[in-house]
C-alpha positions as CSV (number, residue, x, y, z in Angstrom):
1,M,31.4,0.2,-14.7
2,H,32.7,-0.6,-18.2
3,Q,35.3,0.8,-20.5
4,Q,33.6,-0.8,-23.5
5,I,30.9,2.0,-23.7
6,A,31.6,5.6,-24.0
7,T,28.7,6.9,-21.9
8,A,26.2,4.8,-19.9
9,S,23.5,2.2,-20.3
10,T,21.5,-0.6,-18.6
11,D,20.5,-4.2,-19.2
12,G,17.8,-4.0,-16.6
13,R,20.0,-5.7,-14.0
14,H,22.9,-3.3,-13.9
15,L,23.7,0.3,-14.7
16,Y,26.9,0.6,-16.8
17,F,28.9,3.8,-16.8
18,C,32.2,4.5,-18.5
19,P,34.4,5.7,-15.6
20,R,35.8,8.7,-17.5
21,Y,32.4,9.8,-18.7
22,S,30.9,9.4,-15.2
23,A,33.8,11.3,-13.6
24,A,33.1,14.2,-15.9
25,L,29.5,14.5,-14.9
26,S,28.2,16.8,-12.1
27,D,26.4,15.0,-9.3
28,E,23.1,16.3,-10.6
29,S,23.8,15.1,-14.1
30,R,24.9,11.6,-12.8
31,R,21.7,11.3,-10.7
32,F,19.6,12.4,-13.7
33,L,21.3,9.8,-15.9
34,Q,20.7,7.1,-13.3
35,A,17.0,7.9,-13.2
36,H,16.9,8.1,-17.0
37,L,18.3,4.6,-17.2
38,I,16.0,3.2,-14.6
39,W,13.0,4.7,-16.5
40,H,14.2,3.0,-19.7
41,C,13.6,-0.2,-17.8
42,L,10.2,0.8,-16.6
43,A,9.2,2.1,-20.0
44,G,10.0,-1.3,-21.6
45,H,13.0,-0.1,-23.6
46,L,15.2,-3.1,-22.8
47,T,14.2,-4.4,-26.2
48,A,13.3,-2.6,-29.4
49,P,10.9,-3.2,-32.3
50,L,12.3,-3.7,-35.7
51,V,12.5,-0.1,-37.0
52,A,14.1,1.5,-40.1
53,S,16.3,3.7,-38.0
54,R,17.7,2.5,-34.6
55,H,19.1,6.0,-33.9
56,R,15.7,7.6,-34.4
57,W,14.1,4.9,-32.1
58,H,16.7,5.8,-29.5
59,L,15.9,9.5,-29.8
60,A,12.2,8.7,-29.4
61,C,12.8,6.5,-26.3
62,D,15.1,9.1,-24.7
63,H,12.5,11.7,-25.3
64,E,9.7,9.5,-23.8
65,V,11.8,8.8,-20.7
66,N,12.9,12.5,-20.3
67,S,9.3,13.6,-20.7
68,L,8.3,11.3,-17.8
69,L,11.1,12.5,-15.6
70,L,10.0,16.1,-16.3
71,E,6.5,15.1,-15.2
72,L,8.0,13.6,-12.0
73,G,9.6,16.9,-11.2
74,I,13.1,15.8,-12.0
75,E,15.2,18.7,-13.3
76,L,16.6,17.8,-16.7
77,P,20.2,18.9,-17.6
78,S,20.3,21.6,-20.3
79,D,21.6,19.0,-22.8
80,A,18.9,16.4,-22.1
81,L,17.1,15.3,-25.2
82,L,13.5,16.6,-25.3
83,F,11.2,17.6,-28.2
84,P,8.8,20.1,-26.6
85,A,6.2,19.6,-29.4
86,C,6.1,15.9,-28.4
87,V,5.8,16.0,-24.6
88,G,3.3,13.4,-23.6
89,R,3.5,11.4,-26.8
90,S,4.6,7.8,-27.0
91,A,7.9,6.7,-28.2
92,I,6.4,5.3,-31.4
93,D,4.6,8.5,-32.1
94,V,7.8,10.5,-31.5
95,Y,9.6,8.0,-33.8
96,R,7.1,8.8,-36.6
97,W,7.2,12.5,-35.9
98,L,11.0,12.4,-36.3
99,E,10.6,11.2,-39.8
100,G,10.2,14.9,-40.7
101,H,13.4,15.9,-38.9
102,P,15.8,17.4,-41.4
103,D,18.9,15.6,-39.9
104,T,18.5,13.3,-36.8
105,S,22.3,12.8,-36.7
106,L,22.5,16.3,-35.2
107,E,20.5,15.0,-32.1
108,V,22.7,13.5,-29.4
109,T,21.8,10.9,-26.8
110,A,23.5,10.7,-23.4
111,D,23.4,6.9,-23.2
112,V,23.6,3.7,-25.2
113,H,20.0,2.4,-25.8
114,P,19.5,-0.7,-23.7
115,A,18.5,-2.8,-26.7
116,E,21.8,-2.1,-28.3
117,L,24.0,-2.6,-25.2
118,W,25.0,-6.1,-26.5
119,W,26.9,-4.4,-29.3
120,H,29.3,-3.0,-26.7
121,I,29.1,-5.7,-24.0
122,P,28.4,-9.1,-25.7
123,S,27.3,-10.7,-22.4
124,A,24.5,-8.1,-22.0
125,I,21.9,-9.7,-24.3
126,P,18.3,-8.7,-23.7
127,D,16.6,-10.9,-21.1
128,H,12.8,-11.2,-21.6
129,Q,12.4,-12.3,-17.9
130,I,13.9,-9.0,-16.8
131,T,11.7,-7.1,-19.1
132,A,8.6,-8.9,-17.6
133,L,9.9,-8.1,-14.1
134,W,10.2,-4.4,-14.9
135,R,6.7,-4.5,-16.4
136,R,5.3,-6.0,-13.1
137,R,7.2,-3.3,-11.1
138,A,5.6,-0.6,-13.3
139,H,2.2,-2.1,-12.6
140,L,2.8,-2.4,-8.8
141,V,3.9,1.2,-8.4
142,T,0.5,2.4,-9.8
143,R,-1.3,0.6,-7.0
144,E,0.2,3.1,-4.5
145,P,-2.2,6.0,-4.1
146,D,-0.7,9.3,-5.2
147,A,2.7,7.7,-5.8
148,L,2.9,9.1,-9.3
149,P,1.4,12.0,-11.3
150,D,-1.7,10.8,-13.3
151,R,0.0,10.8,-16.7
152,V,3.0,8.8,-15.4
153,A,0.7,6.3,-13.5
154,K,-1.3,5.8,-16.7
155,F,1.9,5.3,-18.6
156,C,3.0,2.6,-16.1
157,E,-0.4,0.9,-16.2
158,A,-0.1,0.6,-20.0
159,R,3.2,-1.2,-19.9
């Protein structure tokens, strides 16, 4: 747990939670956020492409992860970021779709994007070996029959 971040994040090795923020969450919200952070790892969000808007990229990644969690049958908190018109679309597609958003600063994320964690915790720099390990894990889970809904399994195979 870290005081340096106001909410939560992950570097692929650890989950980081601000103690005050975590204490204010319900058990269900905390479990959701833990699953959300783990799926950032599986989705390959530990690093980020060079984009014009980091905030818009974070929104797109959070939407992508939350869409997958919804597909897995995980109940999203009422304040979870989700763009219903974009369910099933990739983060890059959602990023482009958000170009037409009138004011993305009104959209709030529940975490610090993993690729920006180093701004808050300097020792948490992106590790490409960890990214590769999560990619292998995503591929392995797809080998288990009926372990995942089809759309989620295809997503993991594409990582």
